[in-house]
N, C-alpha and C positions, 0 to 999 in steps of 0.2 A: 097348237104349237106349244112345245115345251121348252121354253128358253132357260130353264134351270140348268140344262146340260151344256150350254154354250161356253166357249172359252171366255175368261174374264175380260179380255180385251183382244182386239185383232182387227181384221179387215172384213168388211161387209160387201158382198156382191149380191145385189138384189135386182131381179127383173120384175117390173110391173107392167100392166097393160099399157101404160102411157109414158113410162120413163125407165131408166136404168140408173142404179146407184152403185158406185164403187168408192168406198171411203172407209176411214178408220172408225172404230166404235169402241165403246166400253159397255159392259153388261148392264151397268146402272142406267145409262142413257136409253138403251133399247127397252128395258123393262118399263120405263116411263113413257115411251113413245106409243100413244094411243092410236096413231095412224099407220103403224108399221104394217098391218095386215091388209089395209085398204088397197084393192086392185093388185095384190101380190100374186105372182105366178110362181116364182122360184127364189129361194133365199139360201145363200152360202155365207156362213160366219166361220172364219178360220184364223188360226194363228200358225206358228211354226210346227206344232205337234199334232193338231187335230182339226177336224172340220165338222160343223153342224150343218146338215142339209135338210131343207124343207121344200117340197115341191107339191103344188096342187095339180091334180090330174082329173080327167073326166070321171074316173072311177073312185076318187077320193084323194087322200093325202099320203105322201111318202115323207117319212121323217127318219133321219139316220144320224148317228155320231160315228165318224170315220177317223180311224187312226191306224198306225202300223200294227197295233196289237189287236184291233177288232176285225181286220180284213184278212182272210186267208189268202196267202200268196207265196209264191216260190221265188219271185224276183221282182224288182221294181225298175221302172224306166222313168227318169225325171226330165221334164222339159221346162226350160226357163223362158218366160214370155215377157216381152216388153209391154208395159201398160202406158198409155198416153193420158194426159190430162183431159179434162172435159172439152169437147169440141176441137180437139187438136188433131192435126194430120202428121206432124213430125215430132220427134222427141224434143223435150225441153226440160227445164228445171223441175216441172211437175211430174215428169215421167218416172217410172219405177219398174219393178219386176215382180212377177208372181211365178211360182213354180207349180206345175201339175205333176203329181206323183201318180203314175199309172201302176196298178197292182197286176202282176202277171202270173198266170198259171200255165201249165203245159198238160195236154191230154196224153193218152196212151200212144198216140202217133207223133208225139213231140210237136204238136201244133200249138203255137202260142195263142193265149186268149187273155185279153185285158178285161177282167171281170169287174173292176171298180177303179176309182180314182179319187183323189182329193186335192184340194188347193192348199198351198203352203205359202205363208208370208216369207219374203226375202228382205232382210234388213240391209 
């Protein structure tokens, strides 16, 4: 995992075999976290402009830095999603939003394809 490319600060969405983390982070804190990779399946570190993505698969690891400049696309579709606080079922003061930027291309028959996506912080 190459954490040198991550945004300086932002939001972390991490899936572990035994838990899920969705919280704010700073690059300095993550570089010092010796337990970050323990039982890690998928990691998304993102701010308003780019996302660092790390995924463990059966065949190895996938690592990508995604931004509007690095993904080939013809159009975008943005979804705004409500996020709930830990163990909450209804929105409250801990609730927030995250956006999913879907990168769209069209083939020769004008069929739409979402080839990639990224998460974006909403302030």
